[in-house]
C-alpha positions as CSV (number, residue, x, y, z in Angstrom):
1,M,108.3,151.6,68.8
2,K,109.8,148.5,70.6
3,G,109.3,150.3,73.9
4,A,105.7,150.8,73.2
5,I,105.3,147.2,72.3
6,V,107.0,146.2,75.6
7,L,104.7,148.5,77.6
8,A,101.6,147.1,75.8
9,L,102.8,143.6,76.6
10,F,103.4,144.6,80.2
11,A,99.8,145.9,80.4
12,I,98.6,142.6,79.0
13,L,100.6,140.4,81.3
14,A,100.0,142.7,84.2
15,T,96.8,140.8,84.8
16,A,98.9,137.7,85.3
17,C,97.1,137.1,88.6
18,C,94.1,136.3,86.6
19,Y,95.7,133.9,84.1
20,T,97.1,130.4,84.5
21,D,100.7,129.6,83.9
22,R,99.6,127.8,80.7
23,E,97.9,131.0,79.4
24,I,100.9,133.1,80.2
25,R,103.2,130.6,78.3
26,I,100.9,130.7,75.3
27,K,101.0,134.5,75.3
28,L,104.8,134.4,75.5
29,N,105.0,131.9,72.7
30,E,102.8,134.2,70.5
31,L,105.0,137.2,71.3
32,C,108.1,135.3,70.5
33,E,106.7,134.0,67.2
34,K,105.7,137.5,66.3
35,H,108.9,139.4,67.3
36,G,111.5,136.7,66.9
37,D,115.0,136.0,68.1
38,G,116.4,138.3,70.8
39,Y,113.0,139.9,71.8
40,L,112.9,140.6,75.6
41,V,109.8,140.4,77.7
42,P,109.6,141.5,81.3
43,D,108.2,139.1,83.9
44,V,105.5,141.1,85.6
45,A,105.4,138.8,88.6
46,D,109.1,139.3,89.4
47,C,111.1,142.4,88.6
48,T,114.4,140.5,88.7
49,K,113.4,138.2,85.8
50,F,112.7,138.5,82.1
51,Y,112.2,136.3,79.1
52,E,114.3,136.2,76.0
53,C,112.9,134.8,72.7
54,V,115.1,132.4,70.8
55,G,114.4,131.8,67.1
56,N,111.0,132.4,65.5
57,D,109.1,129.3,66.8
58,G,107.9,130.7,70.1
59,T,110.8,129.4,72.2
60,H,111.7,131.5,75.2
61,F,113.8,131.2,78.3
62,Q,113.5,132.9,81.6
63,L,116.6,134.8,82.7
64,S,117.4,136.5,86.0
65,C,119.2,139.7,86.7
66,P,122.3,139.7,89.0
67,S,121.7,140.2,92.7
68,G,120.5,143.7,93.5
69,L,119.4,144.5,89.9
70,V,115.9,144.4,88.2
71,Y,114.9,144.3,84.6
72,N,114.5,147.7,83.0
73,S,112.1,147.5,80.0
74,N,113.2,150.9,78.7
75,T,116.8,150.0,78.3
76,Y,116.3,146.2,77.8
77,A,118.9,145.4,80.4
78,C,119.2,144.8,84.1
79,D,119.5,148.0,86.1
80,Y,119.4,149.5,89.6
81,P,115.9,149.5,91.1
82,E,115.8,153.3,91.4
83,N,116.3,153.6,87.6
84,T,113.1,151.5,86.9
85,Q,109.4,151.7,87.5
86,C,108.9,148.0,88.1
87,S,108.2,148.1,91.8
88,T,105.9,151.1,91.4
89,I,103.9,149.4,88.6
90,L,103.6,146.2,90.6
91,E,102.4,148.1,93.7
92,D,99.8,149.9,91.5
93,L,98.5,146.5,90.4
94,Q,97.8,145.2,93.8
């Protein structure tokens, strides 16, 4: 279920090119308020980054994967690029 939610979020944020930074922050705040502490959200503009929700008040922090790794929304962890679909999804959006 959590994977489906992340994919739905990814689809929503995939149109990030059309939203302002403020609108994206508002959406992240809403998701963090809804899902709470520890919820992870991929950064659709940069496969090497993701957001972690802290608490239940909408607070979130951007985190980066170590060099050479990208965020894998299926495993909720940083992983090798060949194990993810991030670059393929971003190419499809362009």
